[in-house]
N, C-alpha and C positions, 0 to 999 in steps of 0.2 A: 504494500500500500504506500501511497505518497504521504508526505508529512501532513498535507491538508486533509486527506482522507482519514488519517489515524489520530486526529485530535481527540483527546480524552478529557472528560470531567471526572475528577476524583472527588467522591463524596465521603465525608467523615462525620458520622453522627456521634456526638460526644456528650457524656454526662459525667461531671466530676473527674475530668481527665487532664487537669492542668499539669500533672507530673509527666505524662507520657505524650501529650499531643504535639509538642514541638518536634520530636523525632519523627512522628508520623507525617507531619506537614513537610518537613525537610526532605524526607524520602520521596514524597510525591513531586515537590517542586524541582527536585534533581533530575527528573525524567523529561527529556525534550518533547515527548509526545503529549505531555500534560498541558492542556490549554486553560483549564480551570481547576481550582481546588475550592470546594464549597464545604465549609465547616458549619454544622448545625448544632449549636449548643442547646441540648434538650433540658432546659431549666436546671442547669447545674447550681449547686450551692457553694461551689468554690469559684475561682477566677478563671475557669476554662476559656471563656470568650476573650478576656483580655490577653491571656497567655497565647492564645491562637493568633490574635491580631499581631502580637509582637513577633511572631515567627515569619511574618511576611518578608519575602526576599526582594521586594521592590519591583518585581516584574509585572505587577498588576493582575496576577492570576488568582490571588487569594481573596475570597470573600467569606465573611462570618455572619451567620444568621443566629439569632437567639430566640428561643421559645420561652415564654413566661410560665407555661404549664408543661410538665413532663408528659409527652405524648407517646414515647417509645420510638424505637429505631425505624419502624416502618413509616410512621408519619414523617419523621425527620428526613428520611431518604426521599420520600415522595415530594416533600417540599423542595428539596435540593434539585430533584429532577425537573420540577416545574420551573425553578428559577435559573436553570442553566440551558446551554444551547449546543454543546459539543456533540458530535455524532455518536460518540461512544461514552459509556458510563462505567466507572470502576469504583467499587466499594472498598473502603479502607477503614478498619476498626481503629478507634482512637488510641489503642495501646499496641498497635501492630505497625508494620513498616514494609515498604517495597525494597527489594534488592535491586541494585543498579542493573539496568538493561532489561528489566522485566518486559516493558511494552515493545521493545524492539523485537524480542523473541516471539511475543504473541502476535504481532502484526506482520510477521514474516510471510504469512499467507492470508488470503481473504476468503477462505472457504467456510466461514462460520458465522453464526449469530451470537453465540456465547463462546468465549474462549477462556479457559482457566489453566493455570499451571500448578505445580506442586507447592506445598506449603511446608516451610521449615518451622517446626514447633519447638520453642525454646523455653525451658523451665525458668520461671522468674528469677530464681536465685543463681541461675547460670548465665543470665543475660549480661552482655557487656555493651560497649559502644556499638549501637545497631548500625551506625553509618559505615562501620568497617566490616560488617558481617558479609561473608562470601560463601555461597553454596557450592558444594561439589559439582563438577561438570557432568550432569546426567544427560543421557540420551533423551531426545524429545519423546520418542515412542508415541506418536499421536494416536488418539482413538476418539471416536464419536460415541457419546452416551445416548442410548435409547431410553425410553421411559422405564422399562423393566430394570435395566442395569442401574439406572440412577436411583430409583426408589429402593431397590434391594440393597444398594450401597449406603442406605441411611438407617438400616436396622442395626442398632448397637448390640453388643453381646457382653455379658459379664466376664470380668477377668481378661478382657481383650482391650488393648489400648484403643482409645477413641479415635476414629478415623472416618466418620461419616462423610459422604460426598457432598452433603449439604454445607459442610464447612468451606468448600471451595469458594474462591472470590473471583468469579469470571469478569472479564471485560464484556460489556453488554451493548449490543446494537440498539441505539435509541429508535432507529427506524422500525426494528422488529417490535419493540414495545408499543410504539404508536400504531403500527399496523394492526395489532391484535388487542389494543386497549388494555395493556397489562401494566399494573403497578403493584407495589408491595401491599399485602393485606394488612390494613391498619388495626384489625382486631387481634393480630398475633404479636406477641412479644417473645415467642419461642418458635423456632422453625420458620421464620418469615422468609429466609433465603431458600430453604427447601421448597416451600410452597410456590414461590415465584418461579424457581427453576423447573419444578415439575410441571407447573401449568404451561410454561413456555415450551418445554419439550413435547408436551401433549398437543400443543398447537403447531408443532412442526419445526421448532427451533433446532438448528444444527449446533449441538453443544460439543465443542472440541476441547479435549484435555491433552496437555503435554506434560511429560514427567520432569522437564527442566524446572528448576525452582526459582520463583521470583517473588514470593510473598513470605514474610516472616511474621510469625504469631507468637507473642509472649503468653505462656500458659500461667495464669494466676488463679489461685484458689478463690479470690474475692472478685473476679471479673464479672461484669454484668451478664456477659454471654454464658457464664457458667452457673448462673443461679436463675431459678424460675419458680413461679407459683404453681400450686396444684391446678388452678384454673387454666393456666397456660397449656398444660398437657391436654386437658379436655378440648380446648380450642384447636390445638394442632390435630387431634384425632378427628374433630369435626371438619377440619379443612380437607382431610383425605376423603371424607364422605362427599364434600362438594366437588372435589376433583373427579370422583366417580360419575358425576352427572354430565361430564363433558361428552358431547355427541361423538359417536363413531370410535370410541376407545376399543381396541381389540380386547378379547377376553383375557389374554395373557397380561395385559397392562392392568386390567381390573383386578385380577387375582393378586398381583403384587401390591397394589394399592390397598386391597383389603387386608393383606398380611401386615403392611406397615400400620394401618389403622388399628388393628388388634394389638400390635406391639405397643403403640403409644397409649391406647385405651387401657391396656393392662397396667402400664406404669401409673396412669391416672388413678385407677381403682386402688392400687396399693397405697399411693400417696394420700388419697382421700380417706382410706381406712385409718392411716396413721394420724391424719388431722382430726378425724372424728374421735379417735381414742384420746388424743391430747386434750380436746376441747370438752368432750361430753362423757368420757370414761369408757372402760372396756365393754360394758354391756351394750352401749349404743354402737360401738365399733363392731361387736360381734353380730348385732342385728343387721348392720349394713352388709357385712361379709356373707351372712346366711340368706340375704334377700334373694340371691340368684346364684346359679352355678357360674355365670359369667363373672360375678364378683369374687366368689369363693376361691376358684382355682388360682387365679393370678395372685391373690392375697396370700394364700397358704404357701404357694411356691416362692413368692417374694420374701415373706417373713422368714421362711426356712433358709433361704439363700443368705439373707442378711445376718441371721444368727450364726450360720456356719462360717461366714467370712469374719465376723467379729471374734469367733472362737479361735480361728486360725491366727488372727492378729494378736490376740491375747497370749497365745502359745508361742508367739515369736516366729511363726512359720511364714509370715508375710508382713510387709510394711507398705503403707500407702506411698511413702516417699520413694521407696526402692522400686515401686512399680512404674514410676515416671522417670524415664531417662533424662539427662540434661538437655539432650537435643535428639529429635527424630523427625521423620518426614511423613506427611499425611499419606502419600502413595509410595509404594516400593518402586525403586528405579534402578536402572542399569547405568554403570559408569559410561561416560562418553569417551570416545577416542579423541575428540576435539571439542572445543567450546561450541555450544549451539548459538 
């Protein structure tokens, strides 16, 4: 693509991110393909907006919007999309960063509507100067995700490192979003990326993934993306039901969407059981569990798994910190013989 065609708007939805947002902004402004950086301060209680403005490099590409009421990442991103004009959109979380040359690699071809690369996941206590982070030279190994592969890749498993494909941060064609009337679902504060990507692929988006790494994510126990309410799980499961209503979905796609819906719904049932127990006592929680087999099975399975995991930890057979390496990659990749 030419430089004109590959102009990107980087959108950073931020809440109480004054400590990390300068590095995020700097990593975006460093990339020559970036024509706009739009920071949306989602009603922070710290000085996120002021710190973001101070990170301006004088190129005129940075703008900062501030919301007086916290509306969540979907609302913030939609506001930034509406207030920007670049033909491509790239989401950057406020505590993450781009690796140098990311967009050059993604724009090496024009055969996609969504294009994502590998993510370097760095444990917070292992993070250093992110401006100097360099990823190993992985082979691109491009592939296109269909709906079945994408949705299946968002079903997490216990005792397996998190690596759902919904974590990907693709560059998105604005033309595709406009053509299909797509925006982030503002009712979601969990899985909003997953829902948008799934809906887009269901509408025919060419979702290209390369294994070369261009996005760095700091893994923090207290990050907003790592915490969610019980209601958020229910809304995400309901979003799968809405996806199932898309006309002409093949049965194979419907089957994997139902599988993902059950997976999320079971998490919701377990969390809701624990909430009821904490708020109204064991008798009320037991009544909720016994109300239906759909409630009982995931609750019994989940409680048993939690108890077993706690037992192993108490016995010193496992450790939460040991389970998280200092650095890993979202997708397995092969070493390149030359830089991509």
